[in-house]
RODO-2510 file (C-alpha; in nm, 4 decimals, decimal comma):
residues 89
     n   res          X          Y          Z
     1     m   -15,9717    -3,3012    -3,3671
     2     a   -16,1874    -3,5791    -3,5233
     3     n   -16,5472    -3,5213    -3,6088
     4     i   -16,6763    -3,8409    -3,6930
     5     k   -16,7398    -4,1216    -3,4463
     6     s   -16,5240    -4,3907    -3,5352
     7     a   -16,2341    -4,1671    -3,5550
     8     k   -16,3093    -4,0275    -3,2350
     9     k   -16,3395    -4,3257    -3,1063
    10     r   -15,9919    -4,4661    -3,3665
    11     a   -15,8285    -4,1307    -3,1092
    12     k   -15,9405    -4,2815    -2,8040
    13     q   -15,8009    -4,6279    -2,8757
    14     a   -15,4827    -4,4508    -2,9552
    15     v   -15,3915    -4,2396    -2,6236
    16     v   -15,5141    -4,5254    -2,3943
    17     r   -15,2306    -4,8112    -2,5993
    18     n   -14,9821    -4,5874    -2,6484
    19     a   -14,9834    -4,5490    -2,2268
    20     r   -15,0257    -4,9207    -2,2048
    21     n   -14,7226    -4,9290    -2,4279
    22     a   -14,5372    -4,6992    -2,2751
    23     s   -14,5565    -4,8263    -1,9512
    24     q   -14,4959    -5,1885    -2,0597
    25     r   -14,2208    -5,0605    -2,2287
    26     s   -14,0321    -4,8900    -1,8746
    27     m   -14,1844    -5,2291    -1,7580
    28     l   -13,8676    -5,4075    -1,9906
    29     r   -13,6289    -5,1324    -1,9677
    30     t   -13,6260    -5,1206    -1,5964
    31     a   -13,5891    -5,5375    -1,6279
    32     v   -13,2766    -5,4928    -1,8501
    33     k   -13,1452    -5,2566    -1,6041
    34     k   -13,1935    -5,4224    -1,3126
    35     v   -12,9406    -5,6702    -1,4342
    36     l   -12,6478    -5,4880    -1,5670
    37     k   -12,6636    -5,3093    -1,2232
    38     a   -12,5854    -5,6541    -1,1026
    39     l   -12,3627    -5,6911    -1,3978
    40     g   -12,1632    -5,3874    -1,3145
    41     e   -12,0791    -5,5231    -0,9661
    42     n   -11,9631    -5,8340    -0,9940
    43     d   -12,2545    -5,9538    -0,8312
    44     a   -12,2854    -6,2916    -1,0483
    45     a   -12,6015    -6,4497    -0,8534
    46     s   -12,8519    -6,1423    -0,7783
    47     a   -12,7673    -6,1106    -1,1981
    48     e   -12,9348    -6,4443    -1,2627
    49     a   -13,1834    -6,3858    -1,0400
    50     a   -13,2400    -6,0448    -1,2116
    51     f   -13,1997    -6,1730    -1,5371
    52     a   -13,4812    -6,4490    -1,4122
    53     v   -13,6931    -6,2262    -1,4328
    54     a   -13,6514    -6,0146    -1,7257
    55     q   -13,5748    -6,3465    -1,9499
    56     p   -13,9917    -6,3762    -1,9975
    57     v   -14,0544    -6,0038    -1,9816
    58     l   -13,8733    -5,9789    -2,2651
    59     d   -14,0278    -6,2932    -2,4449
    60     r   -14,4153    -6,1735    -2,3308
    61     l   -14,3358    -5,8191    -2,4799
    62     s   -14,2171    -5,9818    -2,8027
    63     s   -14,4384    -6,2052    -2,8784
    64     r   -14,7734    -5,9138    -2,7889
    65     g   -14,4937    -5,7104    -3,0864
    66     l   -14,4166    -5,4175    -2,8696
    67     i   -14,0433    -5,5025    -2,9498
    68     h   -13,8971    -5,7118    -3,1999
    69     k   -13,8593    -6,0812    -3,1469
    70     n   -13,4651    -6,0136    -3,2975
    71     k   -13,4282    -5,7532    -3,0347
    72     a   -13,5590    -5,9523    -2,7544
    73     a   -13,3599    -6,2931    -2,8377
    74     r   -13,0488    -6,0197    -2,8778
    75     h   -13,0081    -5,8208    -2,5659
    76     k   -13,1279    -6,2728    -2,3981
    77     s   -12,8098    -6,3454    -2,5576
    78     r   -12,6177    -6,0456    -2,4569
    79     l   -12,7053    -6,0534    -2,1127
    80     t   -12,6756    -6,4558    -2,0541
    81     a   -12,2902    -6,3959    -2,2032
    82     r   -12,2445    -6,1727    -2,0256
    83     i   -12,3318    -6,3801    -1,6536
    84     k   -12,1620    -6,6820    -1,8151
    85     a   -11,8356    -6,4317    -1,8146
    86     l   -11,9098    -6,3523    -1,4963
    87     k   -11,9229    -6,6487    -1,3404
    88     a   -11,6137    -6,7651    -1,4635
    89     a   -11,3996    -6,4978    -1,4204
***
């Protein structure tokens, strides 16, 4: 355990940030899984609705640095392509 006051504060801040990051990352994964579930059920309408919820979450967390911007772009691109393919079929 830290002995210096500033190190103790840093340790407390790290715990809070870790909890926040874990929660937000979980929210992101859940949003993406909802889109994938709708795609698995061949339901284009609900997949689009779920994607409309997941897209701003991806953008927000990438702008905050929780995930890399290219990872967010990759997720959005792949999900969009799958939704388009489902609608075309």
